[in-house]
All heavy atoms as an XYZ file, in Angstrom:
841
protein
N     -15.870     18.861     18.209
C     -15.892     19.382     16.884
C     -15.482     20.886     16.998
O     -16.168     21.528     17.938
C     -17.271     19.283     16.250
C     -17.307     19.774     14.869
S     -18.943     19.589     13.924
C     -19.213     17.946     14.159
N     -14.665     21.439     16.196
C     -14.326     22.851     16.244
C     -15.483     23.595     15.586
O     -16.187     22.977     14.682
C     -13.038     23.162     15.539
C     -11.861     22.485     16.296
O     -11.749     22.762     17.500
N     -11.009     21.718     15.607
N     -15.660     24.815     15.894
C     -16.726     25.608     15.345
C     -16.565     25.773     13.875
O     -15.387     26.222     13.331
C     -16.861     26.992     15.946
C     -17.311     26.968     17.404
O     -17.966     25.976     17.745
O     -16.915     27.949     18.288
N     -17.546     25.372     13.088
C     -17.588     25.562     11.624
C     -17.887     26.970     11.369
O     -18.816     27.670     11.996
C     -18.512     24.723     10.967
C     -18.228     23.149     11.225
C     -18.754     24.971      9.520
C     -19.210     22.204     10.585
N     -17.083     27.685     10.503
C     -17.327     29.069     10.202
C     -18.881     29.344      9.725
O     -19.386     28.514      9.159
C     -16.368     29.431      9.018
C     -15.392     28.407      9.134
C     -15.955     27.165      9.678
N     -19.320     30.506     10.135
C     -20.716     30.855      9.736
C     -20.772     31.138      8.249
O     -19.715     31.368      7.606
C     -21.116     32.043     10.456
C     -21.284     32.032     11.994
O     -21.730     30.896     12.356
O     -20.984     32.913     12.649
N     -21.920     30.868      7.599
C     -21.978     31.150      6.186
C     -21.623     32.509      5.901
O     -21.853     33.532      6.618
C     -23.540     30.966      5.991
C     -23.925     30.044      6.935
C     -23.208     30.315      8.186
N     -20.842     32.768      4.889
C     -20.263     34.059      4.310
C     -18.983     34.402      5.080
O     -18.337     35.370      4.788
N     -18.574     33.660      6.051
C     -17.337     33.905      6.853
C     -16.249     33.236      6.022
O     -16.394     32.057      5.686
C     -17.478     33.422      8.249
C     -16.258     33.607      9.146
N     -16.061     34.815      9.741
C     -15.110     32.934      9.387
C     -14.873     34.771     10.468
N     -14.427     33.663     10.198
N     -15.172     33.841      5.874
C     -13.975     33.388      5.086
C     -12.810     33.107      6.086
O     -12.590     33.801      6.932
C     -13.628     34.295      4.021
C     -12.306     33.800      3.398
C     -14.605     34.557      2.919
N     -12.264     31.930      5.976
C     -11.090     31.428      6.712
C      -9.923     31.165      5.629
O     -10.163     30.343      4.800
C     -11.395     30.234      7.554
C     -10.018     29.902      8.272
C     -12.557     30.461      8.534
N      -8.871     31.744      5.908
C      -7.784     31.472      4.957
C      -6.684     30.611      5.706
O      -6.311     30.994      6.853
C      -7.132     32.814      4.463
C      -8.176     33.630      3.752
C      -5.878     32.599      3.733
C      -7.778     35.108      3.386
N      -6.186     29.563      5.130
C      -5.204     28.648      5.554
C      -4.087     28.757      4.526
O      -4.296     28.801      3.329
C      -5.803     27.277      5.635
C      -6.735     27.016      6.720
C      -8.053     27.471      6.660
C      -6.734     26.256      7.869
N      -8.788     27.002      7.738
C      -7.873     26.306      8.462
C      -5.615     25.480      8.374
C      -8.080     25.541      9.718
C      -5.871     24.871      9.624
C      -7.161     24.843     10.223
N      -2.863     28.811      5.089
C      -1.732     28.856      4.187
C      -0.708     27.822      4.605
O      -0.423     27.538      5.864
C      -1.073     30.267      4.360
C       0.167     30.391      3.444
C       0.630     31.879      3.653
C       1.852     31.997      2.854
N       2.452     33.318      2.961
N      -0.090     27.089      3.651
C       0.909     26.097      3.863
C       2.047     26.258      3.025
O       1.939     26.480      1.753
C       0.383     24.688      3.673
C       1.238     23.513      3.793
C       1.710     23.278      5.111
C       0.573     22.322      3.102
N       3.308     26.360      3.551
C       4.501     26.294      2.723
C       4.912     24.842      2.548
O       5.444     24.192      3.498
C       5.489     27.042      3.424
C       6.848     27.205      2.609
O       7.101     26.404      1.701
N       7.751     28.073      2.989
N       4.745     24.296      1.375
C       5.062     22.841      1.132
C       6.443     22.592      1.343
O       6.805     21.396      1.702
C       4.589     22.538     -0.392
N       7.347     23.509      1.200
C       8.764     23.210      1.406
C       9.153     23.027      2.942
O      10.223     22.444      3.263
C       9.593     24.347      0.873
C       9.527     24.519     -0.601
C      10.086     25.690     -1.177
O      10.408     26.722     -0.443
N      10.476     25.667     -2.474
N       8.164     23.356      3.768
C       8.436     23.215      5.224
C       8.011     21.812      5.750
O       8.098     21.482      6.977
C       7.816     24.332      6.056
C       8.414     25.646      5.742
C       7.850     26.813      6.524
O       6.750     26.696      6.981
N       8.596     27.804      6.841
N       7.321     20.988      5.007
C       6.874     19.637      5.368
C       8.029     18.847      5.490
O       8.942     18.721      4.515
C       5.801     19.170      4.375
C       4.542     19.729      4.255
C       3.730     19.186      3.059
C       3.771     19.600      5.623
N       8.008     18.046      6.576
C       9.125     17.099      6.797
C       8.924     15.774      5.896
O       7.760     15.746      5.420
C       9.193     16.607      8.196
O       8.110     15.893      8.647
N       9.887     15.031      5.617
C       9.720     13.785      4.883
C       8.740     12.879      5.610
O       7.914     12.140      4.877
C      11.054     13.091      4.643
C      11.963     13.808      3.769
C      11.347     14.055      2.383
O      10.751     13.080      1.886
O      11.512     15.128      1.962
N       8.653     12.852      6.898
C       7.695     12.038      7.667
C       6.337     12.450      7.377
O       5.487     11.697      7.179
C       8.070     12.087      9.145
C       7.171     11.207     10.033
C       7.488     11.219     11.424
O       8.665     11.560     11.782
O       6.607     10.971     12.194
N       6.126     13.864      7.379
C       4.804     14.353      7.078
C       4.415     14.039      5.698
O       3.181     13.604      5.513
C       4.726     15.920      7.347
C       4.904     16.269      8.792
C       5.155     17.742      8.958
O       5.982     18.357      8.293
N       4.490     18.358      9.815
N       5.264     14.154      4.795
C       4.924     13.721      3.423
C       4.460     12.353      3.331
O       3.585     11.981      2.534
C       6.075     14.106      2.431
C       6.341     15.519      2.327
C       7.665     15.798      1.582
C       8.102     17.288      1.593
N       9.394     17.486      0.889
N       5.185     11.418      3.917
C       5.006      9.916      3.887
C       3.556      9.701      4.448
O       2.744      8.960      3.948
C       6.127      9.170      4.659
C       7.307      8.959      3.843
C       8.147      7.838      4.499
N       8.665      8.301      5.773
C       9.611      9.142      5.998
N      10.433      9.506      4.944
N      10.053      9.361      7.227
N       3.301     10.399      5.596
C       1.965     10.166      6.247
C       0.917     10.679      5.394
O      -0.125     10.045      5.117
C       1.969     10.985      7.562
C       0.590     10.852      8.327
C       0.583     11.450      9.510
O       1.564     12.146     10.025
O      -0.468     11.513     10.245
N       1.146     11.840      4.832
C       0.165     12.561      3.922
C      -0.189     11.767      2.655
O      -1.276     11.680      2.147
N       0.903     11.092      2.153
C       0.683     10.270      0.999
C      -0.291      9.119      1.151
O      -1.046      8.871      0.223
C       2.096      9.643      0.528
C       2.023      8.797     -0.594
C       2.012      7.393     -0.630
C       2.101      9.216     -1.959
N       2.018      6.977     -1.945
C       1.971      8.116     -2.813
C       2.032     10.442     -2.623
C       1.986      8.210     -4.262
C       1.996     10.565     -3.931
C       1.937      9.525     -4.799
N      -0.341      8.598      2.269
C      -1.260      7.581      2.573
C      -2.635      8.049      2.810
O      -3.625      7.269      2.857
C      -0.889      6.742      3.836
C       0.421      6.016      3.541
N       0.521      4.968      2.745
C       1.672      6.228      3.993
C       1.822      4.649      2.689
N       2.457      5.334      3.429
N      -2.931      9.362      2.910
C      -4.242      9.932      2.954
C      -4.860     10.001      1.576
O      -6.116      9.974      1.412
C      -4.150     11.370      3.510
C      -3.743     11.496      4.972
C      -3.417     10.575      5.847
C      -3.247     12.810      5.578
N      -2.952     11.073      7.076
C      -2.866     12.474      6.885
C      -3.474     14.099      5.120
C      -2.558     13.402      7.807
C      -3.081     15.084      6.117
C      -2.708     14.717      7.399
N      -4.015     10.075      0.556
C      -4.588     10.221     -0.827
C      -5.099      8.891     -1.251
O      -4.768      7.840     -0.951
C      -3.415     10.549     -1.736
C      -3.061     12.088     -1.880
C      -2.683     12.659     -0.550
C      -1.959     12.271     -2.905
N      -6.133      8.990     -2.167
C      -6.701      7.868     -2.841
C      -5.686      7.433     -3.898
O      -4.766      8.187     -4.292
C      -8.054      8.281     -3.577
O      -7.750      9.186     -4.653
C      -9.119      8.843     -2.595
N      -5.887      6.178     -4.445
C      -5.038      5.656     -5.464
C      -5.049      6.554     -6.716
O      -3.989      6.745     -7.268
C      -5.366      4.252     -5.920
C      -5.107      3.198     -4.827
C      -5.504      1.801     -5.230
O      -6.330      1.633     -6.057
N      -4.834      0.824     -4.547
N      -6.125      7.159     -7.063
C      -6.381      8.003     -8.215
C      -5.475      9.223     -7.981
O      -4.733      9.711     -8.915
C      -7.776      8.347     -8.333
C      -7.933      9.391     -9.457
N      -7.960      9.222    -10.887
C      -8.328     10.759     -9.362
C      -8.092     10.269    -11.445
N      -8.300     11.295    -10.548
N      -5.502      9.752     -6.811
C      -4.716     10.984     -6.432
C      -3.249     10.678     -6.475
O      -2.428     11.524     -6.967
C      -5.096     11.580     -5.126
C      -6.574     12.304     -5.096
C      -7.007     12.648     -3.769
O      -6.910     11.746     -2.771
O      -7.562     13.682     -3.567
N      -2.810      9.608     -5.959
C      -1.410      9.123     -5.886
C      -0.955      8.975     -7.463
O       0.193      9.463     -7.747
C      -1.198      7.863     -5.143
C      -1.471      8.029     -3.692
C      -1.326      6.678     -2.979
O      -1.123      5.554     -3.643
N      -1.395      6.750     -1.576
N      -1.691      8.385     -8.224
C      -1.344      8.291     -9.624
C      -1.249      9.591    -10.278
O      -0.249      9.776    -11.046
C      -2.468      7.413    -10.345
C      -2.188      7.056    -11.714
C      -3.175      6.276    -12.444
C      -2.925      4.806    -12.341
N      -4.038      3.988    -13.101
N      -2.203     10.491    -10.058
C      -2.191     11.814    -10.612
C      -0.809     12.556    -10.145
O      -0.206     13.270    -10.934
C      -3.413     12.563    -10.348
C      -3.426     13.913    -10.963
C      -4.688     14.569    -10.730
N      -4.771     15.986    -11.349
C      -5.740     16.738    -11.255
N      -6.790     16.464    -10.553
N      -5.671     18.024    -11.859
N      -0.507     12.510     -8.820
C       0.581     13.046     -8.321
C       1.884     12.645     -9.144
O       2.768     13.300     -9.416
C       0.721     12.874     -6.887
S       2.101     13.743     -6.055
N       2.070     11.307     -9.235
C       3.152     10.800    -10.004
C       3.334     11.226    -11.382
O       4.461     11.222    -11.962
C       3.109      9.189     -9.870
C       3.373      8.600     -8.614
C       3.417      7.123     -8.701
N       3.421      6.542     -7.364
C       2.325      5.742     -7.006
N       1.266      5.612     -7.630
N       2.428      5.211     -5.756
N       2.269     11.650    -12.034
C       2.359     12.064    -13.326
C       3.065     13.469    -13.502
O       3.450     13.728    -14.696
C       0.836     12.118    -13.989
C       0.303     10.775    -14.386
C      -0.805     10.917    -15.260
N      -1.760     11.813    -14.909
C      -3.094     11.563    -14.580
N      -3.515     10.220    -14.431
N      -3.880     12.460    -14.256
N       3.061     14.200    -12.496
C       3.833     15.553    -12.625
C       5.273     15.152    -12.836
O       5.952     14.341    -12.221
C       3.664     16.379    -11.405
C       2.168     16.905    -11.134
C       1.296     16.330    -10.317
C       1.871     18.025    -12.022
C      -0.027     16.761    -10.188
C       0.560     18.589    -11.855
C      -0.258     17.946    -10.943
N       5.905     15.908    -13.775
C       7.245     15.669    -14.123
C       8.249     16.257    -13.145
O       9.278     15.704    -12.871
C       7.584     16.268    -15.580
C       6.817     15.506    -16.661
C       7.034     16.255    -18.066
C       6.942     14.092    -16.775
N       7.956     17.548    -12.605
C       8.755     18.151    -11.790
C       8.401     17.859    -10.347
O       7.319     17.761     -9.933
C       8.773     19.658    -11.931
C       9.255     20.077    -13.356
C       9.341     21.579    -13.281
N       8.109     22.206    -12.908
C       7.661     23.408    -13.491
N       8.375     24.053    -14.417
N       6.556     23.977    -13.055
N       9.552     17.583     -9.463
C       9.336     17.186     -8.140
C       8.580     18.298     -7.419
O       7.767     17.984     -6.522
C      10.684     16.961     -7.472
C      10.700     16.463     -6.096
C      10.343     14.968     -6.122
C      10.549     14.332     -4.759
N      10.001     13.000     -4.695
N       8.800     19.647     -7.688
C       8.079     20.717     -7.040
C       6.574     20.660     -7.280
O       5.823     20.981     -6.465
C       8.687     22.067     -7.549
O       8.615     22.165     -8.918
N       6.207     20.280     -8.529
C       4.788     20.139     -8.852
C       4.212     18.985     -7.997
O       3.035     19.097     -7.571
C       4.639     19.955    -10.325
C       4.941     21.290    -11.188
O       4.864     22.361    -10.522
O       5.248     21.111    -12.382
N       4.985     17.813     -7.875
C       4.386     16.744     -7.131
C       4.180     17.196     -5.696
O       3.189     16.818     -5.057
C       5.447     15.604     -7.183
C       5.425     14.980     -8.404
C       6.525     13.846     -8.548
O       7.332     13.593     -7.660
N       6.642     13.199     -9.715
N       5.171     17.960     -5.164
C       5.147     18.360     -3.745
C       3.995     19.383     -3.530
O       3.293     19.312     -2.477
C       6.498     19.042     -3.242
C       7.626     17.975     -3.371
C       7.379     16.893     -2.384
O       6.774     16.880     -1.210
N       7.677     15.646     -2.870
N       3.808     20.227     -4.512
C       2.548     21.217     -4.384
C       1.354     20.423     -4.339
O       0.384     20.758     -3.651
C       2.644     22.163     -5.595
C       1.615     23.246     -5.340
C       1.764     24.416     -6.472
N       3.195     24.820     -6.744
C       3.841     24.609     -7.844
N       3.303     23.992     -8.813
N       4.992     25.037     -7.938
N       1.158     19.601     -5.290
C      -0.097     18.709     -5.418
C      -0.298     17.937     -4.055
O      -1.401     18.003     -3.500
C      -0.043     17.647     -6.541
C      -1.233     16.794     -6.717
C      -2.322     17.240     -7.545
C      -1.378     15.631     -6.185
C      -3.462     16.579     -7.662
C      -2.460     14.902     -6.207
C      -3.493     15.324     -7.036
O      -4.656     14.538     -7.193
N       0.742     17.248     -3.551
C       0.598     16.484     -2.358
C       0.238     17.433     -1.194
O      -0.578     17.097     -0.330
C       1.822     15.750     -2.084
C       1.970     14.981     -0.728
C       0.885     13.915     -0.525
C       3.370     14.445     -0.557
N       1.030     18.493     -1.004
C       0.650     19.452      0.159
C      -0.655     20.065     -0.022
O      -1.314     20.211      1.120
C       1.807     20.452      0.227
O       1.759     21.381     -0.941
N      -1.182     20.313     -1.222
C      -2.542     20.881     -1.338
C      -3.585     19.904     -0.862
O      -4.479     20.185     -0.159
C      -2.743     21.196     -2.745
O      -1.896     22.132     -3.204
C      -4.193     21.767     -3.001
N      -3.328     18.655     -1.274
C      -4.326     17.522     -0.834
C      -4.241     17.312      0.649
O      -5.294     16.989      1.314
C      -4.085     16.332     -1.664
C      -4.329     16.322     -3.116
C      -5.609     17.007     -3.412
N      -5.940     17.316     -4.832
C      -5.566     18.197     -5.581
N      -4.830     19.168     -5.175
N      -5.988     18.235     -6.816
N      -2.974     17.357      1.168
C      -2.955     17.239      2.719
C      -3.531     18.284      3.407
O      -4.267     17.942      4.334
C      -1.446     17.157      2.969
C      -0.673     15.826      2.615
S       1.153     16.041      2.936
C       1.116     16.118      4.751
N      -3.470     19.519      2.939
C      -4.063     20.711      3.638
C      -5.571     20.543      3.487
O      -6.227     20.836      4.530
C      -3.560     22.045      3.021
C      -4.139     23.107      3.656
C      -3.660     23.311      5.133
C      -3.668     24.494      2.861
N      -6.166     20.153      2.285
C      -7.635     20.092      2.269
C      -8.063     19.107      3.368
O      -9.048     19.350      4.016
C      -7.932     19.506      0.821
C      -7.882     20.398     -0.351
C      -8.181     19.631     -1.535
O      -8.093     18.467     -1.618
N      -8.540     20.499     -2.525
N      -7.418     17.928      3.427
C      -7.872     16.818      4.280
C      -7.731     17.338      5.818
O      -8.498     17.111      6.611
C      -7.165     15.536      4.144
C      -7.680     14.963      2.836
C      -6.824     13.681      2.552
N      -7.411     12.851      1.621
C      -7.646     13.100      0.294
N      -6.922     14.231     -0.129
N      -8.148     12.283     -0.613
N      -6.555     17.958      6.087
C      -6.304     18.398      7.477
C      -7.363     19.456      7.907
O      -7.854     19.435      9.058
C      -4.881     19.027      7.525
N      -7.730     20.408      7.058
C      -8.759     21.422      7.413
C     -10.094     20.741      7.611
O     -10.724     21.048      8.576
C      -8.847     22.498      6.295
C      -7.580     23.293      6.257
C     -10.131     23.320      6.536
C      -7.430     24.226      4.990
N     -10.572     19.851      6.717
C     -11.792     19.241      6.944
C     -11.846     18.410      8.220
O     -12.785     18.437      8.900
C     -12.255     18.315      5.743
C     -12.788     19.173      4.657
C     -12.184     19.278      3.472
C     -13.991     19.762      4.720
C     -12.505     19.999      2.347
C     -14.419     20.669      3.638
C     -13.781     20.715      2.504
N     -10.733     17.616      8.496
C     -10.568     16.956      9.792
C     -10.590     17.769     10.831
O     -11.208     17.456     11.984
C      -9.347     16.123      9.648
O      -9.415     15.123      8.581
N     -10.040     19.076     10.825
C     -10.028     19.939     11.893
C     -11.454     20.373     12.312
O     -11.793     20.341     13.556
C      -9.266     21.192     11.501
C      -9.325     22.254     12.494
C      -8.378     22.218     13.644
C     -10.060     23.319     12.308
C      -8.455     23.302     14.566
C     -10.103     24.348     13.248
C      -9.185     24.361     14.389
O      -9.306     25.411     15.262
N     -12.301     20.625     11.329
C     -13.571     21.080     11.645
C     -14.602     19.903     11.911
O     -15.404     20.095     12.686
C     -14.155     21.935     10.476
C     -13.435     23.296     10.453
C     -12.782     23.676      9.321
C     -13.730     24.248     11.422
C     -12.140     24.970      9.309
C     -13.127     25.480     11.299
C     -12.305     25.829     10.353
O     -11.763     27.063     10.278
N     -14.441     18.745     11.295
C     -15.447     17.781     11.320
C     -14.891     16.458     12.011
O     -15.758     15.567     12.115
C     -15.959     17.455      9.936
C     -16.533     18.620      9.181
C     -16.930     18.289      7.738
C     -17.764     19.156      9.992
N     -13.750     16.502     12.535
C     -13.327     15.409     13.289
C     -13.389     14.017     12.654
O     -13.870     12.965     13.297
C     -13.954     15.260     14.757
C     -13.759     16.644     15.512
C     -12.297     16.837     15.668
C     -12.105     18.209     16.595
N     -10.869     18.690     16.365
N     -13.078     13.897     11.443
C     -13.004     12.605     10.678
C     -11.412     12.570     10.253
O     -10.802     13.520     10.108
C     -13.819     12.656      9.452
C     -15.278     12.746      9.760
C     -15.895     11.398     10.089
O     -15.185     10.352      9.966
O     -17.060     11.277     10.463
N     -10.985     11.262     10.208
C      -9.594     11.045      9.882
C      -9.293     11.533      8.416
O     -10.238     11.491      7.597
C      -9.410      9.467      9.831
C     -10.575      8.962     10.420
C     -11.730     10.018     10.358
N      -8.088     12.185      8.196
C      -7.824     12.748      6.794
C      -8.068     11.739      5.644
O      -8.376     12.269      4.567
C      -6.321     13.123      6.988
C      -6.121     13.326      8.481
C      -7.088     12.296      9.120
N      -7.811     10.604      5.817
C      -7.917      9.627      4.665
C      -9.412      9.407      4.197
O      -9.639      8.798      3.156
C      -7.245      8.296      5.004
N     -10.358      9.720      5.045
C     -11.754      9.534      4.752
C     -12.294     10.410      3.628
O     -13.290     10.028      3.052
C     -12.611      9.544      6.080
C     -12.903     10.955      6.436
C     -13.920      8.791      5.908
N     -11.750     11.544      3.500
C     -12.410     12.541      2.554
C     -12.086     12.174      1.075
O     -11.061     11.764      0.695
C     -11.578     13.949      2.810
C     -11.857     14.389      4.232
C     -10.830     14.415      5.247
C     -13.036     14.694      4.910
N     -11.343     14.774      6.349
C     -12.758     15.000      6.232
C     -14.428     14.832      4.439
C     -13.640     15.398      7.215
C     -15.307     15.217      5.510
C     -14.975     15.552      6.845
N     -13.111     12.314      0.304
C     -13.076     12.048     -1.122
C     -13.490     13.255     -1.860
O     -14.446     13.999     -1.564
C     -13.945     10.899     -1.469
C     -13.607      9.538     -0.893
C     -12.260      9.086     -1.392
N     -11.886      7.810     -0.742
C     -10.945      7.798      0.256
N     -10.385      8.956      0.639
N     -10.544      6.711      0.751
N     -12.607     13.601     -2.941
C     -12.913     14.810     -3.758
C     -13.171     14.380     -5.138
O     -12.520     13.459     -5.600
C     -11.644     15.616     -3.673
C     -11.379     16.130     -2.242
C     -10.499     15.465     -1.493
C     -11.890     17.289     -1.742
C     -10.180     15.902     -0.147
C     -11.686     17.733     -0.427
C     -10.819     17.035      0.314
N     -13.975     15.166     -5.813
C     -14.267     14.946     -7.209
C     -14.014     16.210     -7.976
O     -13.865     17.320     -7.214
C     -15.608     14.349     -7.404
C     -15.826     13.073     -6.986
C     -17.182     12.443     -7.295
O     -17.762     12.752     -8.386
O     -17.729     11.633     -6.509
N     -13.980     16.240     -9.222
C     -13.853     17.545     -9.906
C     -15.186     17.819    -10.652
O     -15.720     16.941    -11.218
C     -12.688     17.473    -10.929
C     -11.368     17.406    -10.358
C     -10.169     17.340    -11.236
O     -10.410     17.393    -12.492
O      -9.044     17.270    -10.809
N     -15.442     19.186    -10.721
C     -16.595     19.715    -11.353
C     -16.297     19.773    -12.876
O     -15.216     19.458    -13.269
N     -17.238     20.476    -13.556
C     -17.037     20.589    -15.082
C     -15.812     21.400    -15.436
O     -15.141     21.113    -16.402
C     -18.287     21.330    -15.597
C     -19.623     20.483    -15.570
C     -20.806     21.386    -16.142
O     -20.488     22.336    -16.969
O     -21.865     21.021    -15.855
N     -15.526     22.307    -14.552
C     -14.259     23.265    -14.938
C     -13.036     22.706    -14.349
O     -12.165     23.459    -14.158
C     -14.617     24.683    -14.507
C     -15.868     25.278    -15.202
C     -16.111     26.659    -14.664
C     -15.709     25.312    -16.671
N     -13.078     21.593    -13.746
C     -11.960     21.021    -12.954
C     -11.681     21.441    -11.536
O     -10.728     21.078    -10.948
N     -12.644     22.130    -11.034
C     -12.620     22.611     -9.622
C     -12.979     21.410     -8.728
O     -13.995     20.831     -8.874
C     -13.514     23.775     -9.360
C     -12.897     25.034    -10.181
C     -13.691     26.277     -9.797
N     -13.537     26.610     -8.414
C     -14.198     27.669     -7.838
N     -15.006     28.295     -8.522
N     -13.949     27.937     -6.623
N     -12.180     21.252     -7.708
C     -12.402     20.120     -6.776
C     -13.658     20.485     -5.776
O     -13.940     21.616     -5.602
C     -11.197     19.957     -5.983
C     -10.436     21.256     -6.081
C     -10.898     21.835     -7.376
N     -14.402     19.431     -5.531
C     -15.356     19.556     -4.643
C     -15.416     18.315     -3.622
O     -14.953     17.167     -4.111
C     -16.849     19.804     -5.039
C     -17.445     18.738     -5.992
C     -18.217     17.791     -5.358
C     -17.141     18.690     -7.306
C     -18.712     16.788     -6.144
C     -17.669     17.589     -8.070
C     -18.423     16.603     -7.466
N     -15.958     18.363     -2.377
C     -16.015     17.324     -1.630
C     -17.205     16.425     -1.839
O     -18.299     16.856     -1.853
C     -16.127     17.890     -0.098
C     -15.912     16.861      1.033
C     -14.677     16.164      1.008
C     -16.179     17.524      2.292
N     -16.894     15.094     -2.099
C     -17.995     14.192     -2.386
C     -18.381     13.197     -1.325
O     -19.341     12.658     -1.253
C     -17.552     13.492     -3.768
O     -16.470     12.643     -3.505
N     -17.423     13.073     -0.341
C     -17.678     12.089      0.691
C     -16.779     12.422      1.913
O     -15.574     12.742      1.688
C     -17.557     10.690      0.311
C     -17.634      9.679      1.443
N     -18.822      9.272      1.798
C     -16.764      9.086      2.265
C     -18.745      8.480      2.770
N     -17.531      8.327      3.074
N     -17.131     12.354      3.093
C     -18.620     12.236      3.510
C     -19.365     13.520      3.255
O     -18.707     14.684      3.064
C     -18.505     12.022      5.030
C     -17.181     12.329      5.438
C     -16.295     12.501      4.199
N     -20.634     13.548      3.377
C     -21.385     14.879      3.064
C     -21.212     15.854      4.128
O     -21.081     15.563      5.279
C     -22.961     14.453      3.051
C     -23.380     13.560      1.892
C     -24.825     13.367      1.769
O     -25.544     14.243      2.148
O     -25.140     12.296      1.200
N     -21.111     17.144      3.704
C     -20.972     18.265      4.503
C     -21.443     19.572      3.836
O     -21.511     19.430      2.608
C     -19.519     18.379      4.989
O     -19.362     19.540      5.840
C     -18.611     18.650      3.766
N     -21.751     20.473      4.484
C     -22.232     21.805      4.002
C     -20.991     22.714      3.707
O     -21.066     23.765      3.181
C     -23.080     22.530      4.871
O     -22.532     22.838      6.217
N     -19.764     22.291      4.096
C     -18.578     23.117      3.936
C     -18.220     23.181      2.425
O     -18.407     22.202      1.634
C     -17.421     22.509      4.651
C     -17.401     22.733      6.227
C     -16.123     21.908      6.723
C     -17.445     24.163      6.547
N     -17.956     24.385      2.023
C     -17.431     24.573      0.639
C     -16.013     25.114      0.730
O     -15.689     25.852      1.739
C     -18.241     25.412     -0.230
C     -19.673     24.830     -0.423
C     -18.484     26.873      0.472
N     -15.246     25.026     -0.285
C     -13.794     25.533     -0.192
C     -13.437     25.924     -1.703
O     -14.031     25.583     -2.488
C     -12.925     24.549      0.324
C     -12.673     23.344     -0.568
C     -11.755     23.182     -1.533
C     -13.568     22.289     -0.481
C     -11.541     22.054     -2.242
C     -13.557     21.127     -1.310
C     -12.480     21.118     -2.198
N     -12.415     26.828     -1.654
C     -11.729     27.292     -2.905
C     -10.240     27.165     -2.663
O      -9.718     27.436     -1.571
C     -12.046     28.663     -3.261
C     -11.736     29.071     -4.517
O     -11.393     28.345     -5.429
N     -11.445     30.387     -4.716
N      -9.508     26.764     -3.714
C      -8.017     26.696     -3.530
C      -7.340     27.605     -4.603
O      -7.951     27.868     -5.618
C      -7.661     25.275     -4.098
C      -7.971     24.063     -3.121
C      -7.615     22.719     -3.772
C      -7.275     24.251     -1.799
N      -6.365     28.228     -4.192
C      -5.493     29.113     -5.039
C      -4.117     29.153     -4.756
O      -3.756     28.662     -3.636
C      -6.214     30.486     -5.117
O      -6.055     31.050     -3.827
């Protein structure tokens, strides 16, 4: 397990969705739940679909990096204001997307 950042410590990860290969996108697609795949397909513009997919891929890759679980195991839900939070498996990690 990689060291989880200490409370109050901020780690910034950045991803350029346009640099993902088609193979990486296909692999990442299978990490998503059916609900997430359906939501991704609803975006009209291809660029919005790619942004959604890459964001979900990055979330899972980061949690997997720290907690050594496969990317497909992570489940996210949305809070009252639409902000995602990790619902499974349990962890003390919190995150913010922008």
